[in-house]
NUBATOR-148878 format. One record per residue (C-alpha): x, y, z; residue number from 1; residue in three letters. Coordinates in nm, 4 decimals. Layout:
<recs>
+----------+----------+----------+-----+------+
:     east :    north :       up :  nr : rest :
+----------+----------+----------+-----+------+
:        X :        Y :        Z : NUM :  Ala :
...
+----------+----------+----------+-----+------+
</recs>
This chain:
<recs>
+----------+----------+----------+-----+------+
:     east :    north :       up :  nr : rest :
+----------+----------+----------+-----+------+
:   0.0000 :   0.0000 :   0.0000 :   1 :  Met :
:   0.1831 :   0.3114 :  -0.1203 :   2 :  Thr :
:  -0.0363 :   0.5796 :   0.0333 :   3 :  Asp :
:  -0.0324 :   0.4378 :   0.3850 :   4 :  Gly :
:  -0.3679 :   0.5983 :   0.4754 :   5 :  Phe :
:  -0.6976 :   0.4358 :   0.5712 :   6 :  Pro :
:  -1.0124 :   0.5250 :   0.3810 :   7 :  Ala :
:  -1.1993 :   0.8374 :   0.5063 :   8 :  Pro :
:  -1.4561 :   0.7664 :   0.7766 :   9 :  Val :
:  -1.7254 :   0.9707 :   0.9488 :  10 :  Ala :
:  -1.5996 :   1.1554 :   1.2555 :  11 :  Val :
:  -1.8067 :   1.1462 :   1.5727 :  12 :  Ala :
:  -1.8152 :   1.4833 :   1.7503 :  13 :  Thr :
:  -1.9571 :   1.3528 :   2.0787 :  14 :  Val :
:  -1.6103 :   1.3219 :   2.2415 :  15 :  Pro :
:  -1.5283 :   1.6767 :   2.1299 :  16 :  Leu :
:  -1.8512 :   1.8147 :   2.2785 :  17 :  Ala :
:  -1.7778 :   1.6403 :   2.6095 :  18 :  Ala :
:  -1.4220 :   1.7764 :   2.6177 :  19 :  Thr :
:  -1.5423 :   2.1291 :   2.5401 :  20 :  Val :
:  -1.7915 :   2.1084 :   2.8290 :  21 :  Ala :
:  -1.5254 :   1.9874 :   3.0755 :  22 :  Arg :
:  -1.2766 :   2.2545 :   2.9705 :  23 :  Val :
:  -1.5416 :   2.5260 :   2.9985 :  24 :  Ala :
:  -1.6364 :   2.4051 :   3.3467 :  25 :  Asp :
:  -1.2729 :   2.4039 :   3.4621 :  26 :  Leu :
:  -1.2195 :   2.7505 :   3.3178 :  27 :  Ala :
:  -1.5197 :   2.8797 :   3.5147 :  28 :  Asp :
:  -1.3939 :   2.7212 :   3.8369 :  29 :  Lys :
:  -1.0543 :   2.8843 :   3.7879 :  30 :  Leu :
:  -1.2030 :   3.2184 :   3.6883 :  31 :  Gly :
:  -1.0370 :   3.2028 :   3.3464 :  32 :  Arg :
:  -1.1633 :   3.4003 :   3.0519 :  33 :  Asp :
:  -1.3446 :   3.1692 :   2.8084 :  34 :  Gln :
:  -1.2179 :   3.3697 :   2.5136 :  35 :  Gly :
:  -0.8617 :   3.3042 :   2.6212 :  36 :  Glu :
:  -0.9115 :   2.9339 :   2.6893 :  37 :  Val :
:  -1.0906 :   2.8816 :   2.3572 :  38 :  Phe :
:  -0.8742 :   3.1231 :   2.1583 :  39 :  Asp :
:  -0.9241 :   3.0252 :   1.7948 :  40 :  Leu :
:  -0.5729 :   3.1110 :   1.6780 :  41 :  Arg :
:  -0.4047 :   2.9211 :   1.9609 :  42 :  Arg :
:  -0.6228 :   2.6140 :   1.9103 :  43 :  Leu :
:  -0.5665 :   2.6293 :   1.5359 :  44 :  Ser :
:  -0.1897 :   2.6316 :   1.5774 :  45 :  Glu :
:  -0.2033 :   2.3556 :   1.8392 :  46 :  Ala :
:  -0.4283 :   2.1280 :   1.6325 :  47 :  Ser :
:  -0.3476 :   2.2207 :   1.2739 :  48 :  Gly :
:  -0.7166 :   2.2856 :   1.2092 :  49 :  Val :
:  -0.8057 :   2.6123 :   1.0286 :  50 :  Pro :
:  -0.9445 :   2.8757 :   1.2659 :  51 :  Ala :
:  -1.2817 :   2.8937 :   1.0905 :  52 :  Asp :
:  -1.3203 :   2.5165 :   1.1239 :  53 :  Val :
:  -1.2212 :   2.5378 :   1.4917 :  54 :  Val :
:  -1.4944 :   2.7975 :   1.5439 :  55 :  Lys :
:  -1.7571 :   2.5841 :   1.3706 :  56 :  Ala :
:  -1.6636 :   2.2692 :   1.5635 :  57 :  Leu :
:  -1.6697 :   2.4532 :   1.8976 :  58 :  Leu :
:  -2.0182 :   2.5740 :   1.8131 :  59 :  Glu :
:  -2.1275 :   2.2158 :   1.7448 :  60 :  Gly :
:  -2.1610 :   2.2603 :   1.3693 :  61 :  Arg :
:  -2.0324 :   1.9977 :   1.1246 :  62 :  Pro :
:  -1.7098 :   2.1143 :   0.9654 :  63 :  Ala :
:  -1.3675 :   1.9983 :   0.8575 :  64 :  Gly :
:  -1.1851 :   1.8749 :   0.5519 :  65 :  Glu :
:  -1.2744 :   1.5112 :   0.4776 :  66 :  Pro :
:  -1.0085 :   1.4617 :   0.2091 :  67 :  Asp :
:  -0.6799 :   1.3366 :   0.3524 :  68 :  Leu :
:  -0.4630 :   1.4975 :   0.0860 :  69 :  Gln :
:  -0.6254 :   1.8380 :   0.1308 :  70 :  Ala :
:  -0.6026 :   1.8055 :   0.5085 :  71 :  Arg :
:  -0.2336 :   1.7184 :   0.4859 :  72 :  Phe :
:  -0.1645 :   2.0250 :   0.2718 :  73 :  Leu :
:  -0.3577 :   2.2515 :   0.5124 :  74 :  Gln :
:  -0.1619 :   2.1237 :   0.8119 :  75 :  Arg :
:   0.1742 :   2.1395 :   0.6358 :  76 :  Leu :
:   0.1060 :   2.4976 :   0.5249 :  77 :  Asp :
:   0.0140 :   2.5897 :   0.8829 :  78 :  Leu :
:   0.3368 :   2.4319 :   1.0113 :  79 :  Leu :
:   0.5442 :   2.6302 :   0.7636 :  80 :  Arg :
:   0.3701 :   2.9530 :   0.8680 :  81 :  Arg :
:   0.3757 :   2.9028 :   1.2447 :  82 :  Thr :
:   0.6862 :   2.6894 :   1.3147 :  83 :  Arg :
:   0.9535 :   2.9166 :   1.1783 :  84 :  Val :
:   1.3277 :   2.9563 :   1.2227 :  85 :  Lys :
:   1.4736 :   3.1681 :   1.5091 :  86 :  Pro :
:   1.5130 :   3.4571 :   1.2640 :  87 :  Asn :
:   1.1397 :   3.4455 :   1.1883 :  88 :  Gly :
:   1.1759 :   3.3089 :   0.8374 :  89 :  Arg :
:   1.0120 :   2.9966 :   0.7017 :  90 :  Arg :
:   1.2078 :   2.6787 :   0.6514 :  91 :  Tyr :
:   1.2977 :   2.6265 :   0.2869 :  92 :  Thr :
:   1.2100 :   2.3162 :   0.0918 :  93 :  Gln :
:   1.5756 :   2.2121 :   0.1100 :  94 :  Gln :
:   1.5843 :   2.2536 :   0.4890 :  95 :  Glu :
:   1.2664 :   2.0495 :   0.5284 :  96 :  Ile :
:   1.4061 :   1.7854 :   0.2944 :  97 :  Ala :
:   1.7320 :   1.7640 :   0.4895 :  98 :  Asp :
:   1.5546 :   1.7539 :   0.8249 :  99 :  Gly :
:   1.3085 :   1.4881 :   0.7086 : 100 :  Ala :
:   1.5747 :   1.2809 :   0.5341 : 101 :  Ala :
:   1.4244 :   1.3058 :   0.1858 : 102 :  Met :
:   1.5270 :   1.4611 :  -0.1421 : 103 :  Ser :
:   1.4461 :   1.8210 :  -0.2286 : 104 :  Arg :
:   1.2338 :   1.6925 :  -0.5147 : 105 :  Gln :
:   1.0300 :   1.4758 :  -0.2764 : 106 :  Gln :
:   0.9795 :   1.7636 :  -0.0344 : 107 :  Ala :
:   0.8779 :   1.9981 :  -0.3149 : 108 :  Gly :
:   0.6273 :   1.7500 :  -0.4558 : 109 :  Ala :
:   0.4705 :   1.7006 :  -0.1103 : 110 :  Leu :
:   0.4545 :   2.0729 :  -0.0355 : 111 :  Ile :
:   0.3030 :   2.1528 :  -0.3757 : 112 :  Asn :
:   0.0507 :   1.8695 :  -0.3574 : 113 :  Gly :
:   0.1996 :   1.6862 :  -0.6556 : 114 :  Asp :
:   0.2656 :   1.3735 :  -0.4527 : 115 :  Arg :
:   0.0480 :   1.1946 :  -0.2019 : 116 :  Arg :
:   0.2395 :   1.1449 :   0.1256 : 117 :  Pro :
:   0.3001 :   0.8122 :   0.2942 : 118 :  Thr :
:   0.2838 :   0.7684 :   0.6701 : 119 :  Met :
:   0.6654 :   0.7614 :   0.6678 : 120 :  Glu :
:   0.6713 :   1.1042 :   0.5032 : 121 :  His :
:   0.4270 :   1.2368 :   0.7629 : 122 :  Cys :
:   0.6238 :   1.0952 :   1.0549 : 123 :  Asp :
:   0.9477 :   1.2479 :   0.9247 : 124 :  Ala :
:   0.7936 :   1.5921 :   0.8690 : 125 :  Ile :
:   0.6215 :   1.5863 :   1.2090 : 126 :  Gln :
:   0.9527 :   1.5048 :   1.3803 : 127 :  Arg :
:   1.1247 :   1.7843 :   1.1903 : 128 :  Phe :
:   0.8687 :   2.0433 :   1.3043 : 129 :  Phe :
:   0.8477 :   1.8976 :   1.6561 : 130 :  Gly :
:   0.4757 :   1.8220 :   1.6595 : 131 :  Val :
:   0.2965 :   1.5135 :   1.7893 : 132 :  His :
:   0.2222 :   1.2032 :   1.5861 : 133 :  Ala :
:  -0.0892 :   1.2374 :   1.3738 : 134 :  Gly :
:  -0.0674 :   1.6160 :   1.3484 : 135 :  Phe :
:  -0.0715 :   1.6045 :   0.9684 : 136 :  Leu :
:  -0.3363 :   1.3360 :   0.9267 : 137 :  Thr :
:  -0.5914 :   1.3331 :   1.2103 : 138 :  Ala :
:  -0.9520 :   1.4241 :   1.1308 : 139 :  His :
:  -1.0236 :   1.7860 :   1.2205 : 140 :  Asp :
:  -1.2624 :   1.7054 :   1.5068 : 141 :  Ala :
:  -1.0166 :   1.4538 :   1.6517 : 142 :  Asp :
:  -0.7242 :   1.6936 :   1.6145 : 143 :  Ala :
:  -0.9145 :   1.9711 :   1.7913 : 144 :  Leu :
:  -1.0242 :   1.7307 :   2.0636 : 145 :  Asn :
:  -0.6603 :   1.6280 :   2.1251 : 146 :  Asp :
:  -0.5570 :   1.9933 :   2.1540 : 147 :  Ala :
:  -0.8363 :   2.0594 :   2.4036 : 148 :  Leu :
:  -0.7411 :   1.7499 :   2.6036 : 149 :  Leu :
:  -0.3954 :   1.9025 :   2.6473 : 150 :  Arg :
:  -0.5608 :   2.2271 :   2.7572 : 151 :  Thr :
:  -0.7718 :   2.0285 :   3.0040 : 152 :  Glu :
:  -0.4625 :   1.8652 :   3.1535 : 153 :  Gln :
:  -0.3037 :   2.2057 :   3.2089 : 154 :  Gln :
:  -0.6210 :   2.3428 :   3.3687 : 155 :  Leu :
:  -0.6439 :   2.0372 :   3.5950 : 156 :  Leu :
:  -0.2859 :   2.0980 :   3.7044 : 157 :  Gln :
:  -0.3643 :   2.4648 :   3.7711 : 158 :  Asp :
:  -0.6733 :   2.3635 :   3.9688 : 159 :  Phe :
:  -0.4746 :   2.1166 :   4.1800 : 160 :  Ala :
:  -0.2065 :   2.3801 :   4.2439 : 161 :  Asp :
:  -0.4721 :   2.6279 :   4.3557 : 162 :  Arg :
:  -0.6296 :   2.3773 :   4.5939 : 163 :  Glu :
:  -0.2899 :   2.2975 :   4.7462 : 164 :  Arg :
:  -0.2253 :   2.6689 :   4.7942 : 165 :  Glu :
:  -0.5620 :   2.7085 :   4.9667 : 166 :  Arg :
:  -0.4777 :   2.4195 :   5.1975 : 167 :  Glu :
:  -0.1443 :   2.5801 :   5.2837 : 168 :  Arg :
:  -0.3180 :   2.9106 :   5.3557 : 169 :  Glu :
:  -0.5738 :   2.7348 :   5.5736 : 170 :  Ala :
:  -0.2971 :   2.5593 :   5.7652 : 171 :  Ala :
:  -0.1146 :   2.8904 :   5.8111 : 172 :  Ala :
:  -0.4379 :   3.0496 :   5.9341 : 173 :  Gly :
:  -0.4788 :   2.7726 :   6.1874 : 174 :  Ala :
:  -0.1507 :   2.8781 :   6.3485 : 175 :  Asp :
:  -0.3097 :   3.2131 :   6.4372 : 176 :  Asp :
:  -0.6410 :   3.0687 :   6.5611 : 177 :  Asp :
:  -0.6290 :   2.8812 :   6.8956 : 178 :  Pro :
:  -0.9540 :   2.6955 :   6.8262 : 179 :  Leu :
:  -0.8486 :   2.5981 :   6.4755 : 180 :  Ala :
:  -0.5091 :   2.4852 :   6.6045 : 181 :  Arg :
:  -0.6758 :   2.2859 :   6.8815 : 182 :  Leu :
:  -0.9013 :   2.1101 :   6.6343 : 183 :  Leu :
:  -0.6117 :   2.0536 :   6.3974 : 184 :  Gln :
:  -0.3765 :   1.9166 :   6.6629 : 185 :  Asn :
:  -0.6289 :   1.6886 :   6.8261 : 186 :  His :
:  -0.8264 :   1.5946 :   6.5173 : 187 :  Gly :
:  -1.1820 :   1.7242 :   6.5284 : 188 :  Val :
:  -1.3174 :   1.4139 :   6.3557 : 189 :  Arg :
:  -1.1423 :   1.1876 :   6.6029 : 190 :  Gly :
:  -1.2836 :   1.3814 :   6.8976 : 191 :  Ile :
:  -1.6350 :   1.3739 :   6.7537 : 192 :  Ala :
:  -1.6137 :   1.0013 :   6.6820 : 193 :  Trp :
:  -1.4916 :   0.9220 :   7.0346 : 194 :  Arg :
:  -1.7608 :   1.1373 :   7.1918 : 195 :  Ala :
:  -2.0253 :   0.9542 :   6.9898 : 196 :  Ala :
:  -1.9168 :   0.6256 :   7.1484 : 197 :  Gln :
:  -1.9988 :   0.7491 :   7.5001 : 198 :  Leu :
:  -2.3090 :   0.5882 :   7.6539 : 199 :  Pro :
:  -2.5007 :   0.9003 :   7.7605 : 200 :  Ser :
:  -2.5390 :   1.2761 :   7.7200 : 201 :  Asp :
:  -2.3904 :   1.3136 :   8.0682 : 202 :  Lys :
:  -2.0631 :   1.1666 :   7.9502 : 203 :  His :
:  -2.0681 :   1.3752 :   7.6324 : 204 :  Arg :
:  -2.1246 :   1.6876 :   7.8423 : 205 :  Asp :
:  -1.8025 :   1.6006 :   8.0246 : 206 :  Lys :
:  -1.6174 :   1.5987 :   7.6911 : 207 :  Val :
:  -1.7622 :   1.9403 :   7.6053 : 208 :  Thr :
:  -1.6617 :   2.0718 :   7.9484 : 209 :  Glu :
:  -1.3092 :   1.9405 :   7.9013 : 210 :  Trp :
:  -1.2810 :   2.1016 :   7.5570 : 211 :  Leu :
:  -1.4029 :   2.4343 :   7.6971 : 212 :  Asp :
:  -1.1394 :   2.4187 :   7.9686 : 213 :  Met :
:  -0.8672 :   2.3274 :   7.7207 : 214 :  Leu :
:  -0.9684 :   2.6062 :   7.4840 : 215 :  Leu :
:  -0.9710 :   2.8579 :   7.7697 : 216 :  Glu :
:  -0.6213 :   2.7446 :   7.8661 : 217 :  Ser :
:  -0.4942 :   2.7775 :   7.5092 : 218 :  Val :
:  -0.6426 :   3.1249 :   7.4713 : 219 :  Gln :
:  -0.4939 :   3.2335 :   7.8059 : 220 :  Arg :
:  -0.1508 :   3.1164 :   7.6941 : 221 :  Asn :
:  -0.1875 :   3.3123 :   7.3707 : 222 :  Glu :
:  -0.2610 :   3.6319 :   7.5648 : 223 :  Val :
:   0.0389 :   3.5773 :   7.7943 : 224 :  Glu :
:   0.2849 :   3.5341 :   7.5052 : 225 :  Lys :
+----------+----------+----------+-----+------+
</recs>
C-alpha cells in the first residue's frame, strides 16, 4: 500500500462536545476568561485545524476537511507559517528535505501537492517540526479534541495547584487561631467520633466541658505570650 492511509470515515463529535464542556467548566472554576481558553488562533496552531473550522466545531456545527490529501496540505502549510526559524523566516524546501531525510524533489512534490504522502513522510515531517504524531493526518474534530485534552490537563494541574495553595493558607491560618489549632492538633473528627461512642449525654457533656477548659487554657496562653 503506497499511500499508507486508511479510507476516510465519518468523525463522531460527541467526544469533542464532552471535552469542550469539561474545559469550559474548569475555566469557570478557575475564573479564566473563556475567550482566552478557547482562543481560535491558539487552538488552530495547536491542532493544525483552520481557525474557521475550529470555530464551527466549537459551536457544534459539522465542519472539517474530509479529504486526507487536502487536510495534509492545510496542516503542512500551517506548520510552515507558524513553526519558523529563530530569525522568523520559514524553513525552505531544502531545509525540510534535509531535516526529514528526503530529497528536495520529494519535499517539493509534497509541499506543492503533486505527490500523495506516505505515513513515513508524515512521521518524518512531524519530527522535523516537533509536533505530535498524527498532526498532519488526524480528522479535524479529533485533532481539535486532542488539543483541548492538552488544555484540560493544564487546567487540571492549575486547579490542583490552587487547591494545594488554599490548603497551605488554611494551615497557616490555623496557626493564628487557637480553636483551629486545637481542632487541627487533636483531630476534630477523632474527637467527635470518640464522643459519639460514650453511653449518655452526661458523659458527652463532660467531653464538652473538658474542651471548653482546654480552649480557655490555650487562649490564656496566647494572651500571655
